[in-house]
N, C-alpha and C positions, 0 to 999 in steps of 0.2 A: 707517382706521376701526376701529382696535383699541383706541382709548382708552376709558376708562370714562366713564359719564355722571356729570357733576358733581352733587353733592347740591344739591337745591333747584331744579333745572331740570326742567321737565316733559319726560317721555320723548319725546312726539311732537315737540316743538320741537327737542330734542337730535338726534333721528334725522333730522328734516328738514334741520337744519344740516349734519350729516355728509354727507347726500346732496348738498346744494348745494355744499359744499366739494369733494367728490370730482368732481362734474360740472365745477366751475370748473377743477380741475386737469387735466381731460381724461381721467379714468380710465374714463369710460363710452364714449369714442370708440373706434371700430374694434373693437367687441365682435363676436364671431362671431354671425351671424344677426341683426344689427341691422337694423331696418326690415323684417324678414321675418315672416310669420305663424309661429306655433308649429307645429312638425312634428306631423303626425298625419292622421287621416282627415278629409277635408273634409266629405263628405256623410254622415257616420255619426251615429248617435244618441249622446248622452253616456253614457259608461261611467265609473262611479265608480272602477273599478280600472284605468283606462287606464295610470297610471304603474307599477303592479305588472306589468302585461302587458308594457309597454315595457322595464322593467328585466329581466324574465325573458328576453325575446327578446335583449336586448343581452348578457346573461350566458350565453346558450345553455342556459338552464334550462327544463325543462318539467315539468309535473305531470300524470302519467297515472294512471288507476286501476291498482291493483296488477296485475290480470290483463293489461291492455294493456302495462304496463311489462315484464312477464315475457315477453309475446309478442315485444316488441322485443328484449329480452335474448336470447331463444332464437334469433331471427333473426341477431343479431350473433354468437352463439356458433357457429352453423353457418358463417358467413363466416370467423370466426377459425379454425375447424377446417379449412376448405378451404385456408387459407393457412398452416397449421401446418408447422413444419419437420420434425416426426417423428411417427410413428404413436403414440408414447407421449403426446405433447402432444395429439393429436387425441382420444385416449381420455379424457384428463384433462378436456379442455374439455367433451366431450359428457356425461361422467358427472356433472360439476358442475352442468350445466344440468338434467340429468335429475332430480337430487335436488330442485332447486327446483320443477320441474314436478310431481313426485310430491307434494310438500308442498301445493301449491295444489290438486291433484286431490282430496286427502283432507281438506283444511281450506279450503274455498273462501272467499276474501275477498269483501268487498262489491264490486260492480261487475259488468261483463258477464262471461259465462262465459269460461273460458280457451280452450277449443276446441283444446287441444294434448294430445298424449300423449307420454310419454317417447320419445326417439329410439332407434332400434336402433343401438347403438354399432358393431356389425359392419358394418351397411349404410353408415354414415357413413365408416368406415375404408375400406371397399371403394371408395366414391366418391372418397375422398381418393387412394387408390392409383391409380385410373384417371386422375384429373386429373394426377397426377405423371407417369404413363407417357406422357401426351399431350405433355407439355412436352419 
């Protein structure tokens, strides 16, 4: 089906012929999902952006308002700090997220309020030391 449409042949009839020829060669046999309904929500209302949402889910991509994304990033930063190999790394991780939190505190972006304040670096380091001592 990679050949060009000959001049003077109507497009519809040329496409129909290509499909018929491919079907005759068996190129449509054994296709995955053949005879099954399209995947998706059965009892949901139609959503024009269904394909965008499915692509985002497949790619593991999500769009959050900036403050919610920062909340998630702050949560991930604390987890990363808890598993950090050294105190220096813990301090670097917490200080980097604190810079971002302060930026949002003083220049609020659109969306829900952040609801966070900068972390106490010494407190996070103390918790990190305690968790290391328990191991």
